[in-house]
N, C-alpha and C positions, 0 to 999 in steps of 0.2 A: 504493500499499500504505499502511495506517494505521501511525503510529508504534507501536512495541512498547514497553510500559512496562518499563524496565530499572532495577530497584530494588537498591540496596546502598550501602555506604560507598565513597567515592572518596577518594583521598589529597588533601590531607593529613588526618590524620597518616598516615604510611607503616607499614603492618602487612600480614601476608600476605593477609588478606581484601580490603583495600582495593586492594592491588596487583593481585590476581586480578580483582576487579571491573572496574578500569580496563583491564587487559589484554584481558579478554574483550570488553568494549564496543569497543575499538579493532578487534579482529580482525574482529568481525561488521560493523561500519561499513565496514572495507576490502572486505567482500563485498558491499556494497550494501544491507544492511538497515538501515531507518530506526529508530533507537532514541530513546526519550524517556528521557534520563538523569535518573534521580531519587536524588540523593544523601541517604542516611540517616545519614551520619557526623556526628560532633560537632566537627569542626575549625572554627577561626574565631578572630579576634582578640577580645579582650574578656573572657576568663576562662572558667571552667567554665559559669556560667549562661548565657552567650550561646551557647556551643557546645550546650547542651541545647535552648535555644530554637530554634536552627538545625536540630537533629535533628527536633524536633516539627514544624517547618514542612515539612521534607522528607518525613516520614511522612505528613502530611496531604495533600501533593501526590501522593504514591504512592497513597494511598487513593482519591483522585478518579480518577487515572488507571486504576486497576485497575477501578473501576466504570464508567467512561466507555465508550460503544460504539466500536467500531473494530476493533482487532487481536484476533486469536482466541488470542493466548498472552500471557503475562506472565512475565518473569524476575524471581525473587526470591532475593536472596542471603539464606540462612538465618542469623539471628542466634544466638548461642550462649546458653546458660543462660536467664535470664529473659527475654531478648530474643526468644526463640523464640516465646513467646505473641504478640508483636507481629507476627512473620512469619506466624504462623497465622492471624491476623485480616486480614492482607492477602491471604493465599491465599483465605480465605472470600470476600472482597470481589471478587477476581478471578473466582471461580466465579459470583458474582452478576452480574458484568458479562460472562458468557459467555466467559471467557477460560480457557484451559488453563494452570494454573501450572507453570512450570518452576522447581524448588526447588533451589538450588545449596547443598550442605552443605560447610562448611569446617572443622567441628569434629568431634572423635571421641568425645567422652565419652558422647553420647547414642546412639552407634551400637550398642555392645555391650551396654549395659544400658538396658533400657526405662525411659523417663522420661515424666512427665505432659505436659510441654511438647511433646515430639515426637509423642506419642500424639494430642495435640490438633491439631497441625499436620497429621499424616496425615489425620485425620477431616475437617478443614475444608477441606483441599486437594482431597480426594475421590479416587476410584479412577482418574480420568483424569490425574491429576498425574503429572508425570515428575520423579523425584527424581535430581538430578545429584551424583555424589560425585567424589572425586579420583582413584579408581582402581578397577578391577573387583573387587578384594578388598574394598574399603570398600562397594561396592555390594551384594556378597553378604552381608556382615554386616548391613548395614542392612535388607535385605529379610528376612533370617532373624529379626531382632529385631522387626519390625514387619510381619507378614504381610499387613496390610491395604494395603501398598504394592505396587502391580501393575506398575509400570514403572521401571526405573532405567536410567541411562547414566553413563559415566565421562568425566571431563574433567581432564586433568592440568595442573598449573600450569607447565609446561615453557616456554610462550611468554612468561612473565614474566622469563625469564633474559636478561640483556644479552648479545647475541652477540659483543660485543667481548671477552668472556672467553675466546673460542676462539682469540684471538690472542696470549694470554699465552704466551710461551716457557717451556718447562720444560727446564732444562739441568743441574740438579744431579743427582748421582749417589746422594745419601743423603737421607732425610728427617729434617732436623734441627731445623726450626722448625715447631711446632704452632700451629694457629689455630682460633679459635671466634668466629663472628659470629651474633648473635641480639639479640632484646630481653634483656638480660642479667638474669636473675632466678635466684633458687635453684632453682625448679622446672625452669627451662630447663637448669640444669646448671652455672653458673658455677664453683661450688665443685668439682664433679666434674672439670671441665676443669683447674683449678688443681691438684688432687690428681693427675691423670694426668701432668701435666708434672712434678710434684715426684718422682714414681716414676721416670719415664723419664729425667729428668735424673740422679737418683742412680745409675741404671744405665749412665749415659753414652751414652744414646741420643738425647737431645734437648738443644739448646743454648738455646732460647728459646721463649717462648709470647706470641702476639699475640691480644688480645681486642678485639673491636670491636662497636659497637652501643650503643643508649642504655641507660642503667642508672638506673632509678627506684626500684629495689628496695633498701630500707635494708640488709638483709642481704647482698645481693650486692655493694653498694658497699663495705661493710665487708670482705667477702672479698677483693675486688680490692686495696683499700688495704693490707690485711695481707699479701697476696701480694706487693705492691710493695716493702713493707719487707723481705720475706724473700728475694726474688730480685734486687732492683735492677734494673739495666738488662737483665736477662734477661727480664723481663716488660714488655710494652708494651700500654698501654690506649689505644686511638685514639678512643673515643667513637663517636657515630653516623657512619657512612660511607655515601656514595652517590657515583654517578657515578665520576669518576676516582679518588677516595679509596677506593671499593670495589674497583676494579681493582687498585690498588696494594696493598691488603690481600691479595687472592688471589694477587698476583704475589710477595708477600713470605713466604708460607708453603709448606711441604712436604707436610702433612698436615691435612686438615680434621676437627675434632672436632665431634660433635654429641650431646652427652650429655643431651639433653632427655628428661624424664619428664612434661612438660606435659600434662595430662589431655585438652586439646583438640587435641594435636599430629596432624596428618594426613600431611603430605608433607615440609615443610621446604623452602621454595624455596631456601634457602642450600645445601642438599645438591645440588640441581640446578645451582646456580651453581658450586659446587666442581667437580662433574664436568665442566662445560663449561671450566673453567679447567685441566683436566688434573690434578685432585688426587684421591689416594685418600681415602676417607672412612671413619671408624668412627662408628657411631651405634647408638642404641637402636632396636629394630625395632617401632616403634609404627605402626600403621595401614598406610600405603602405602609406608613407608621400605623394608621388605625387598624389594619388587618393583622399586623404583627402584634400589637398591644391589645387585641380584642380579648380581654381577660379581666376579671374583677381585681386582679392584683395590680392593674395599671388604670391610669386615667389619660384620656386623650382629649385635647382642647382644640376648638376652633382657633384660627389665627387671630381673630379679633378679641379674643378673651384675655383678660390680664392675667399674667402668669403668677405673680405674687399671691394674689388672693386665692387662686386655684391651689397652689401648693400648700397654703395654710389649711384650706378646707380638706385636702386629701390627707394631710397629716392627722386631722382631727378624726377623720374616717378610718385611717389605718390603725389608730392606736389600740382599739379593742380586738383587732384581728391580725395584727401584724405577723405573728409566726405563720398563721395560715396563708396569708398573702405572699410571704416568701416562698412557701411551698408551692403555691399556685404559679409564681413567676417561673420557677424552674421547670414546673410540669408544661408550661406554655412553650418553653424553649424546645423540650423533647417533642411536642406535637409538630412544631415548625420544622425540626430536624427530620422527623419521619416522612413528612410530606416532601421534603427536598430530594429524597432518594429517587423518587419518580422523575423529578426535573433533571436530575443528573443523567440518568439513563435515557431520557428523551433527547437531551442535547448530544450525547456521545452518539446515539443513532443518526441524528441529523448530519453530524460532521463526518460520519463514517460512510455516507452514501457514495 
């Protein structure tokens, strides 16, 4: 069997799309599919220019692989915003190379509002292309917005979750420590997380807030510094975490906050990680998040709802049932993981055609 072009960003740097690309590649290779990994990310030593040159090199290799005779399919991780035009060109080259494009959508902004980049992608990919989204709800919205799309399939990010999270014990009887892990920006909600802790602490419902993740946003950094002055040792900023440090973060908190209103938010792998760790979650209901958190252990908010008052109400609701909610959160993760097995097998069958 000829190697299948497998195009997308691979870590480093670590972000949701890169983690998903690496995870899916590993899953398919474990099932015996020969993949030609083609990294279109910008990581690399030597500064931003070397990173851009590396990306151009990766894209050129991907273009040649899409055109080259051999496999009958090509996996393309869909870039967001202006990068979608580049994905569209690669999809067109795959069609010229007599390959069926399998297009993996990781972002949400183009799903509900028709955009020129996505319309171009759908046109160049052609009616035989398969558009892969994060969940069935996202697939339905995408097909409704772009009637020219003929076939969709769903593929959750649940396999990107470290299964060591399942072994974290949950022994506390009350949710006193709040936590938020993400690329910390204002749009992702760092100020909303701090405001939620402020209100919950004022009501005697929370003792501390733990923030984790890289913070390159000037406004977010200023908000964290101001909160550190306000709350002292009740606020802990850990910086980027991975491996054991990430496990320790989830072990140290009692309730996971995900106040993101990021326009490209789809699922939030961190929400799945929190469920695996046995943590109740409160989040804004963007894209696939309502389906993932469809459990009494969690609360999903409409984007217009104030996050701070919702967190306070949720803490009051959780207090008498917290241990059961922790068990429910972990059970929800197991349910999502079992459902994902069928998605993996379906994707492997598509690519092996």
